C-alpha positions as a printed NumPy array, in Angstrom:
array([[220.429,  78.528, -41.756],
       [218.027,  76.187, -43.411],
       [217.486,  74.007, -40.487],
       [215.644,  77.337, -38.879],
       [212.121,  77.492, -40.654],
       [211.356,  73.375, -39.159],
       [212.478,  73.535, -36.094],
       [210.612,  76.599, -35.59 ],
       [207.702,  75.233, -37.337],
       [208.224,  71.734, -34.952],
       [208.61 ,  73.745, -32.186],
       [205.491,  75.527, -32.544],
       [203.207,  71.625, -32.89 ],
       [204.816,  69.838, -30.529],
       [206.555,  72.001, -27.553],
       [204.375,  74.778, -26.902],
       [200.656,  72.739, -27.52 ],
       [202.411,  72.134, -23.585],
       [203.127,  75.035, -22.695],
       [198.992,  75.75 , -24.014],
       [197.9  ,  72.619, -22.101],
       [199.829,  74.12 , -18.359],
       [198.872,  77.189, -18.901],
       [194.813,  76.97 , -19.427],
       [194.761,  73.49 , -18.351],
       [196.656,  73.174, -15.32 ],
       [194.642,  70.835, -13.904],
       [194.481,  68.199, -16.118],
       [197.524,  69.694, -18.402],
       [198.768,  65.986, -19.335],
       [195.214,  65.311, -20.736],
       [194.841,  67.977, -22.792],
       [198.45 ,  67.865, -24.415],
       [197.762,  64.874, -26.186],
       [194.544,  65.685, -27.288],
       [196.373,  68.989, -28.551],
       [199.194,  66.56 , -30.405],
       [195.498,  64.335, -31.519],
       [194.723,  67.388, -33.234],
       [197.348,  67.287, -35.641],
       [195.533,  64.531, -37.89 ],
       [194.119,  67.689, -39.202],
       [197.031,  67.12 , -41.307],
       [195.044,  64.345, -42.979],
       [193.667,  66.798, -45.71 ],
       [197.811,  67.065, -47.01 ],
       [196.744,  63.423, -48.531],
       [194.251,  65.123, -51.058],
       [197.136,  67.335, -52.843],
       [199.498,  66.323, -55.412],
       [202.642,  66.557, -53.852],
       [201.698,  65.632, -50.235],
       [204.428,  67.849, -49.295],
       [205.28 ,  70.951, -50.969],
       [207.331,  73.49 , -49.019],
       [207.056,  76.577, -50.268],
       [202.96 ,  76.325, -50.575],
       [201.454,  77.906, -47.757],
       [198.45 ,  75.537, -46.108],
       [196.06 ,  77.858, -45.283],
       [193.562,  77.817, -47.824],
       [195.096,  75.605, -49.547],
       [193.772,  72.007, -47.688],
       [190.034,  71.495, -46.887],
       [190.406,  71.354, -42.896],
       [193.123,  74.767, -43.514],
       [190.252,  77.037, -45.286],
       [188.732,  80.244, -43.78 ],
       [185.386,  78.267, -43.159],
       [187.003,  74.851, -41.428],
       [188.997,  77.932, -38.788],
       [185.317,  79.533, -38.542],
       [184.011,  76.036, -36.887],
       [187.432,  75.604, -35.13 ],
       [186.286,  78.834, -33.004],
       [183.167,  78.116, -32.761],
       [184.506,  74.546, -30.523],
       [185.682,  77.597, -28.369],
       [182.79 ,  78.548, -26.682],
       [182.136,  74.831, -25.83 ],
       [183.17 ,  73.655, -22.766],
       [185.914,  70.331, -22.12 ],
       [188.277,  68.175, -24.249],
       [186.069,  70.538, -27.301],
       [187.601,  73.92 , -26.18 ],
       [191.009,  72.426, -25.993],
       [190.226,  70.965, -29.431],
       [189.818,  73.966, -31.01 ],
       [192.17 ,  75.698, -28.963],
       [194.869,  73.22 , -30.574],
       [193.309,  73.406, -33.784],
       [193.479,  77.823, -34.07 ],
       [197.035,  76.848, -33.096],
       [198.119,  74.863, -35.88 ],
       [196.809,  77.417, -38.224],
       [198.763,  79.821, -36.667],
       [201.852,  77.555, -37.489],
       [201.139,  77.03 , -40.491],
       [200.234,  80.754, -40.818],
       [204.019,  81.498, -39.775],
       [205.527,  78.85 , -41.134],
       [204.751,  80.265, -44.572],
       [205.49 ,  83.902, -43.663],
       [209.467,  82.302, -43.01 ],
       [209.702,  80.974, -45.429],
       [209.652,  84.505, -47.107],
       [212.137,  86.258, -44.555],
       [214.439,  83.863, -45.732],
       [214.643,  81.341, -42.553]])
């Protein structure tokens, strides 16, 4: 049963953005999906932590690009058009995914 949490986490990071891209950006869904995948670079801020990966640590409000301050900028991105909006959606969904992952840990998934 220990495999469920990582499966859900990586499904939300890599597969669900494909669904979002197709629903919200149907005309250019491939471009939107690859931009969303590119926003995974936000996890580079994990390199500033020791240890880099801690399975029991919540990324939200721990890593600099996962803070409420950073998320408020991601919300502002939603008011722009084009690629900036796609980036905002992807980054906010990334934060939601990390939060869900932490919650699943407490449910012993």
